Residue frames as a rotation matrix with the C-alpha (Angstrom) as fourth column:
MET 1
-0.716 -0.682 0.148 92.65
-0.277 0.082 -0.957 82.59
0.641 -0.727 -0.248 86.98
SER 2
0.179 0.796 -0.578 90.75
0.369 0.491 0.789 80.55
0.912 -0.355 -0.205 89.53
ILE 3
0.399 0.049 0.915 90.11
-0.708 -0.618 0.342 81.72
0.582 -0.785 -0.212 93.06
ARG 4
-0.109 -0.506 -0.856 92.41
0.397 0.767 -0.504 80.14
0.912 -0.394 0.117 95.64
GLU 5
0.790 0.480 0.381 91.14
-0.156 -0.444 0.882 80.66
0.592 -0.757 -0.276 99.15
GLY 6
-0.145 -0.863 -0.484 93.68
0.602 0.311 -0.735 81.24
0.785 -0.398 0.474 101.89
ALA 7
0.898 0.418 -0.137 94.33
0.345 -0.476 0.809 83.02
0.273 -0.774 -0.572 105.14
LEU 8
-0.139 -0.869 0.475 96.82
-0.171 -0.451 -0.876 85.28
0.975 -0.203 -0.085 106.82
VAL 9
0.752 0.306 -0.584 97.45
0.469 0.374 0.800 84.01
0.463 -0.876 0.138 110.34
LEU 10
0.334 -0.618 0.711 99.25
-0.530 -0.747 -0.400 86.46
0.779 -0.243 -0.578 112.60
SER 11
-0.524 -0.651 -0.550 101.54
0.118 0.584 -0.803 85.25
0.844 -0.486 -0.229 115.36
ASN 12
-0.866 0.259 0.427 99.05
-0.497 -0.356 -0.792 86.69
-0.053 -0.898 0.437 117.90
GLY 13
-0.716 0.577 0.393 96.32
0.403 0.801 -0.442 84.33
-0.570 -0.158 -0.806 116.59
GLU 14
0.024 0.722 -0.692 94.36
-0.445 -0.612 -0.654 86.86
-0.895 0.323 0.307 114.48
VAL 15
-0.503 -0.101 0.859 93.13
0.600 0.674 0.431 85.33
-0.622 0.732 -0.278 111.21
PHE 16
-0.103 0.418 -0.903 92.29
-0.603 -0.748 -0.278 87.21
-0.791 0.515 0.329 108.00
GLU 17
-0.004 0.180 0.984 90.65
0.553 0.820 -0.147 85.17
-0.833 0.543 -0.103 105.22
GLY 18
0.176 0.034 -0.984 91.16
-0.619 -0.773 -0.138 86.12
-0.765 0.633 -0.115 101.59
GLU 19
0.983 0.135 0.121 92.23
0.030 0.537 -0.843 85.04
-0.179 0.833 0.524 98.12
LEU 20
0.244 -0.965 0.097 95.77
0.318 0.175 0.932 83.84
-0.916 -0.197 0.349 97.44
LEU 21
0.937 -0.086 -0.337 97.86
-0.334 -0.489 -0.805 85.46
-0.096 0.868 -0.487 94.72
GLY 22
0.219 -0.966 -0.138 101.25
-0.976 -0.217 -0.031 84.77
0.000 0.142 -0.990 93.20
ALA 23
-0.723 -0.668 -0.177 103.10
-0.663 0.742 -0.094 81.56
0.194 0.050 -0.980 94.05
PRO 24
-0.240 0.645 -0.726 101.18
-0.121 0.722 0.682 78.26
0.963 0.251 -0.095 94.13
THR 25
0.523 0.604 0.601 99.13
-0.653 -0.169 0.738 77.36
0.547 -0.779 0.306 97.18
ASP 26
0.761 -0.291 -0.580 101.57
0.479 0.855 0.200 74.61
0.438 -0.430 0.790 98.22
ALA 27
-0.415 -0.873 0.256 103.99
0.448 -0.441 -0.778 77.40
0.792 -0.208 0.574 99.13
VAL 28
0.639 0.544 -0.543 103.64
0.747 -0.272 0.607 78.92
0.182 -0.794 -0.580 102.58
ALA 29
-0.018 -0.611 0.791 104.93
0.164 -0.782 -0.601 82.42
0.986 0.118 0.114 103.18
SER 30
0.647 0.195 -0.737 106.09
0.752 -0.008 0.659 83.37
0.123 -0.981 -0.152 106.65
GLY 31
-0.451 -0.828 0.334 107.68
0.689 -0.560 -0.461 86.47
0.568 0.022 0.823 108.07
GLU 32
-0.635 0.153 -0.757 107.19
0.523 -0.636 -0.568 89.71
-0.568 -0.756 0.324 109.92
VAL 33
0.120 0.750 0.650 104.05
0.968 -0.234 0.092 91.59
0.221 0.618 -0.754 108.82
VAL 34
-0.641 -0.333 -0.691 104.58
0.449 -0.893 0.014 95.31
-0.622 -0.301 0.723 108.24
PHE 35
0.511 0.816 0.271 102.65
0.723 -0.237 -0.649 98.04
-0.465 0.528 -0.710 106.42
HIS 36
-0.728 -0.662 0.181 103.56
0.628 -0.537 0.563 100.47
-0.276 0.524 0.806 103.66
THR 37
0.083 0.832 -0.549 101.61
0.486 -0.515 -0.706 103.71
-0.870 -0.208 -0.447 103.16
GLY 38
-0.758 -0.431 -0.490 102.89
-0.178 -0.586 0.791 104.84
-0.628 0.686 0.367 99.75
LEU 39
0.271 0.931 -0.243 100.34
-0.469 -0.093 -0.878 105.40
-0.841 0.352 0.411 97.00
THR 40
0.842 -0.068 -0.535 102.53
-0.497 0.291 -0.818 104.08
0.212 0.954 0.211 94.17
GLY 41
-0.021 -0.992 -0.123 105.60
-0.899 0.073 -0.433 101.92
0.438 0.101 -0.893 93.67
TYR 42
0.724 0.359 0.589 104.39
-0.624 0.704 0.338 98.51
-0.293 -0.612 0.734 94.83
GLN 43
0.880 -0.445 -0.168 106.93
0.259 0.744 -0.615 96.68
0.399 0.498 0.770 92.63
GLU 44
0.057 -0.888 0.456 109.76
-0.278 -0.452 -0.847 98.83
0.959 -0.078 -0.273 93.96
VAL 45
0.175 0.094 0.980 108.68
-0.981 -0.063 0.181 98.05
0.079 -0.994 0.081 97.54
ILE 46
0.941 0.270 0.204 108.42
-0.288 0.955 0.065 94.30
-0.178 -0.120 0.977 96.91
SER 47
0.694 -0.720 -0.021 111.92
0.485 0.489 -0.725 94.19
0.532 0.493 0.689 95.39
ASP 48
0.414 -0.528 0.742 113.52
-0.569 -0.786 -0.242 96.61
0.711 -0.322 -0.625 97.90
PRO 49
-0.245 -0.604 -0.758 116.15
0.237 0.721 -0.651 94.86
0.940 -0.339 -0.033 100.09
SER 50
-0.808 -0.061 0.585 114.94
-0.490 -0.480 -0.727 96.82
0.326 -0.875 0.358 103.14
TYR 51
0.201 0.944 0.263 111.78
-0.979 0.186 0.081 94.63
0.028 -0.273 0.961 103.13
ALA 52
-0.403 -0.435 -0.805 113.75
-0.460 0.857 -0.233 91.34
0.791 0.276 -0.545 103.21
GLY 53
-0.880 0.030 -0.474 111.93
0.326 0.763 -0.558 88.69
0.345 -0.646 -0.681 105.22
GLN 54
-0.749 0.626 -0.217 108.79
-0.154 -0.483 -0.862 90.79
-0.644 -0.612 0.459 105.61
MET 55
-0.389 0.751 0.533 105.23
0.920 0.286 0.268 90.44
0.048 0.595 -0.803 104.36
VAL 56
-0.984 -0.106 -0.139 104.17
0.107 -0.994 0.007 93.89
-0.139 -0.008 0.990 103.21
THR 57
-0.035 0.998 -0.044 100.65
0.896 0.012 -0.445 95.16
-0.444 -0.055 -0.895 103.80
PHE 58
-0.844 -0.177 0.507 99.78
0.437 -0.776 0.456 97.89
0.313 0.606 0.731 101.30
THR 59
-0.548 0.647 -0.531 97.44
0.402 -0.353 -0.845 100.47
-0.734 -0.676 -0.066 102.80
THR 60
-0.625 0.356 -0.694 96.43
-0.735 -0.567 0.372 101.76
-0.261 0.743 0.616 99.37
PRO 61
0.056 0.757 0.651 93.21
-0.494 0.588 -0.641 99.83
-0.868 -0.286 0.407 98.67
HIS 62
0.947 0.320 0.035 93.79
-0.104 0.406 -0.908 99.08
-0.305 0.856 0.418 94.96
ILE 63
0.039 -0.999 0.021 97.11
-0.569 -0.005 0.822 97.41
-0.821 -0.044 -0.569 94.02
GLY 64
-0.308 -0.337 0.890 98.36
0.383 0.812 0.440 96.02
-0.871 0.476 -0.121 90.71
ASN 65
0.648 0.758 -0.071 96.70
0.234 -0.287 -0.929 98.31
-0.725 0.585 -0.364 88.19
TYR 66
0.619 -0.426 -0.660 99.88
-0.757 -0.548 -0.356 99.25
-0.210 0.719 -0.662 86.32
GLY 67
0.932 -0.183 -0.314 101.34
0.021 0.890 -0.455 95.73
0.363 0.417 0.833 86.20
SER 68
0.595 -0.803 0.008 105.06
0.037 0.038 0.999 95.10
-0.803 -0.594 0.052 86.43
THR 69
0.890 -0.449 -0.084 108.20
-0.119 -0.050 -0.992 95.66
0.441 0.892 -0.098 84.41
ALA 70
0.510 -0.767 -0.389 111.75
0.847 0.527 0.072 94.45
0.149 -0.366 0.919 85.06
LEU 71
-0.164 -0.585 0.795 112.91
0.430 -0.767 -0.476 98.06
0.888 0.264 0.377 84.69
ASP 72
0.320 0.410 0.854 111.23
-0.494 -0.697 0.520 98.97
0.809 -0.588 -0.021 88.01
ASP 73
0.727 -0.110 -0.677 112.91
0.523 0.728 0.443 96.35
0.444 -0.677 0.587 90.21
GLU 74
0.814 -0.435 0.384 115.06
-0.569 -0.729 0.381 97.81
0.114 -0.529 -0.841 92.98
ALA 75
-0.113 -0.840 0.530 117.28
-0.745 0.425 0.514 94.72
-0.657 -0.337 -0.675 93.12
ARG 76
-0.671 -0.248 -0.698 118.03
-0.700 0.522 0.487 91.59
0.244 0.816 -0.524 91.11
LYS 77
-0.664 0.504 -0.552 115.56
0.460 0.858 0.229 89.57
0.589 -0.102 -0.802 93.16
VAL 78
0.272 0.826 0.493 112.41
-0.223 -0.445 0.868 90.13
0.936 -0.346 0.063 95.15
HIS 79
-0.755 -0.654 0.046 113.15
-0.140 0.092 -0.986 90.55
0.641 -0.751 -0.161 98.84
ALA 80
-0.259 0.739 0.622 109.68
-0.966 -0.190 -0.177 90.69
-0.013 -0.646 0.763 100.43
ARG 81
-0.960 -0.076 0.268 108.31
-0.115 0.984 -0.136 87.34
-0.254 -0.162 -0.954 101.59
GLY 82
-0.396 0.889 0.228 104.69
0.906 0.419 -0.058 88.16
-0.147 0.184 -0.972 100.93
VAL 83
-0.942 0.204 0.268 102.21
-0.088 -0.917 0.388 90.78
0.325 0.342 0.882 99.76
ILE 84
-0.475 0.816 -0.329 98.95
0.812 0.263 -0.521 91.69
-0.339 -0.515 -0.787 101.51
VAL 85
-0.981 0.150 0.127 96.36
-0.060 -0.845 0.532 93.84
0.187 0.514 0.837 99.74
ARG 86
-0.426 0.905 -0.001 92.75
-0.320 -0.152 -0.935 94.94
-0.846 -0.398 0.354 100.01
GLU 87
0.726 0.682 0.086 91.78
-0.089 0.217 -0.972 94.82
-0.682 0.698 0.218 96.35
PHE 88
-0.351 -0.876 0.330 93.95
0.162 0.290 0.943 93.24
-0.922 0.384 0.040 93.69
ALA 89
0.192 0.367 -0.910 93.71
-0.793 -0.489 -0.364 94.58
-0.579 0.791 0.197 90.12
ARG 90
0.303 0.000 0.953 93.19
0.243 0.967 -0.077 91.72
-0.922 0.255 0.293 87.70
ARG 91
0.656 -0.052 0.753 93.95
0.750 -0.062 -0.658 93.80
0.082 0.997 -0.002 84.62
ARG 92
-0.214 -0.808 -0.549 97.07
0.668 -0.531 0.521 95.87
-0.713 -0.256 0.653 84.06
SER 93
0.736 0.622 0.265 96.74
0.631 -0.490 -0.602 99.16
-0.245 0.610 -0.753 82.26
ASN 94
0.470 -0.641 -0.606 100.23
-0.351 -0.766 0.538 100.63
-0.810 -0.040 -0.586 81.79
TRP 95
0.919 -0.109 -0.380 101.88
-0.362 0.155 -0.919 100.54
0.159 0.982 0.103 78.38
ARG 96
0.007 -0.997 0.082 105.27
-0.925 -0.037 -0.379 99.85
0.381 -0.073 -0.922 80.07
SER 97
0.207 0.085 0.975 104.14
-0.781 0.614 0.113 96.68
-0.589 -0.785 0.194 81.84
ASP 98
-0.642 -0.482 -0.596 105.58
-0.719 0.648 0.251 93.31
0.265 0.590 -0.762 80.84
ASN 99
-0.573 0.428 -0.699 103.18
0.391 0.892 0.225 91.34
0.720 -0.145 -0.678 83.00
ASP 100
0.453 0.740 0.497 100.54
-0.237 -0.438 0.867 91.64
0.860 -0.510 -0.023 85.70
LEU 101
-0.063 -0.498 0.865 101.42
-0.948 -0.240 -0.208 91.66
0.311 -0.833 -0.457 89.40
ASP 102
0.711 0.373 0.596 100.07
-0.560 0.813 0.159 88.14
-0.425 -0.447 0.787 90.02
ALA 103
0.916 -0.398 -0.054 102.40
0.241 0.652 -0.719 86.70
0.321 0.646 0.693 87.37
TYR 104
0.195 -0.863 0.466 105.30
-0.462 -0.500 -0.732 88.79
0.865 -0.073 -0.496 88.72
LEU 105
0.179 -0.064 0.982 104.79
-0.975 0.122 0.186 87.37
-0.132 -0.990 -0.041 92.22
ALA 106
0.909 0.227 0.350 104.46
-0.192 0.972 -0.132 83.82
-0.371 0.053 0.927 90.88
ALA 107
0.741 -0.667 -0.075 107.63
0.055 0.171 -0.984 84.16
0.669 0.725 0.164 88.78
HIS 108
-0.170 -0.828 0.534 109.56
-0.570 -0.360 -0.739 85.16
0.804 -0.431 -0.411 91.89
GLY 109
-0.366 0.057 -0.929 107.99
0.450 0.885 -0.123 82.50
0.815 -0.463 -0.350 94.14
ILE 110
-0.991 0.048 0.129 106.26
-0.131 -0.607 -0.784 85.11
0.041 -0.793 0.608 96.30
GLN 111
-0.400 0.904 -0.149 102.83
0.852 0.427 0.304 84.50
0.338 -0.005 -0.941 97.73
GLY 112
-0.938 0.196 0.285 100.27
-0.257 -0.946 -0.196 87.21
0.231 -0.257 0.938 98.32
ILE 113
-0.504 0.844 -0.186 96.76
0.854 0.454 -0.254 87.52
-0.129 -0.287 -0.949 99.61
GLY 114
-0.874 0.314 0.370 93.95
-0.130 -0.886 0.446 89.87
0.467 0.342 0.815 98.57
GLY 115
0.075 0.992 -0.097 90.56
0.099 0.089 0.991 90.68
0.992 -0.084 -0.092 99.98
ILE 116
-0.300 -0.291 -0.909 92.05
0.909 0.201 -0.365 91.46
0.289 -0.935 0.204 103.38
ASP 117
0.857 0.506 0.101 90.72
0.422 -0.800 0.426 94.24
0.297 -0.322 -0.899 105.59
THR 118
-0.051 -0.993 0.109 94.01
0.759 -0.110 -0.642 96.13
0.649 0.050 0.759 105.41
ARG 119
0.032 0.118 0.993 92.64
-0.396 -0.910 0.121 99.01
0.918 -0.397 0.017 107.51
ARG 120
0.912 0.333 0.238 91.98
-0.356 0.356 0.864 96.65
0.203 -0.873 0.443 110.41
LEU 121
0.661 -0.727 -0.183 95.32
0.720 0.684 -0.116 94.91
0.210 -0.055 0.976 109.92
THR 122
-0.118 -0.721 0.683 97.18
0.374 -0.669 -0.642 98.24
0.920 0.180 0.349 109.77
ARG 123
0.413 0.330 0.849 95.52
-0.618 -0.582 0.528 99.39
0.668 -0.743 -0.036 113.01
ILE 124
0.991 -0.096 -0.088 96.65
0.130 0.750 0.648 96.17
0.004 -0.654 0.757 114.70
LEU 125
0.293 -0.949 0.120 100.20
0.870 0.212 -0.445 96.66
0.397 0.235 0.887 113.41
ARG 126
-0.031 -0.251 0.968 100.20
-0.013 -0.968 -0.251 100.35
0.999 -0.021 0.027 114.35
ASP 127
0.608 0.406 0.682 98.95
-0.634 -0.270 0.725 99.66
0.478 -0.873 0.093 117.87
THR 128
0.918 -0.208 0.338 101.04
-0.095 0.712 0.695 96.56
-0.385 -0.670 0.634 118.63
GLY 129
-0.020 -0.953 -0.301 104.00
-0.740 -0.188 0.646 96.97
-0.672 0.236 -0.702 116.27
ALA 130
-0.034 -0.086 -0.996 105.13
-0.872 0.489 -0.013 94.71
0.488 0.868 -0.091 113.46
THR 131
0.878 0.464 0.120 104.23
-0.463 0.754 0.466 91.14
0.126 -0.464 0.877 114.31
PRO 132
-0.136 -0.955 0.265 107.19
-0.973 0.179 0.144 89.47
-0.185 -0.238 -0.953 115.99
GLY 133
-0.531 -0.084 0.843 107.85
-0.125 0.992 0.020 85.92
-0.838 -0.094 -0.537 114.96
PRO 134
-1.000 0.019 0.003 106.43
0.006 0.132 0.991 84.39
0.019 0.991 -0.132 111.86
SER 135
0.015 0.998 -0.062 102.95
-0.490 -0.047 -0.870 85.08
-0.871 0.043 0.489 110.63
VAL 136
-0.781 -0.354 0.514 101.93
0.158 0.684 0.712 82.86
-0.604 0.638 -0.478 107.74
LEU 137
-0.119 0.723 -0.680 99.91
-0.969 -0.234 -0.079 82.82
-0.216 0.650 0.729 104.53
VAL 138
-0.757 -0.097 0.646 98.27
-0.107 0.994 0.023 79.42
-0.644 -0.051 -0.763 104.12
GLY 139
-0.611 0.527 -0.591 96.14
-0.727 -0.076 0.683 77.89
0.315 0.847 0.429 101.40
């Protein structure tokens, strides 16, 4: 997998540079940026209808280590518009996994970004609220 540079651009003008994951770089994700503090269940969060139209920032620093399996989807399709992580696991290590998280996102047309300072981003979101209006992931 080659590195695809990209950026998260918040509606307030803040820019976070990182590495794109998931859907091809010609796709642009846009939506409300929110954060999720759970330690596990990233696939369940991404497919949960309550996150429809949102780009989810995971506060847990290491995401993707147990891969993905269709059995863990909360709905028939992925509802989140994007995934934002600090450190993305390149290798899955769960015997139940069908695929890694990058391939799962790509298969569902969802773009993500890794290498982001999610602590800084979460503080911004906590202090100012979820970003109103579209923020975007660009390649």
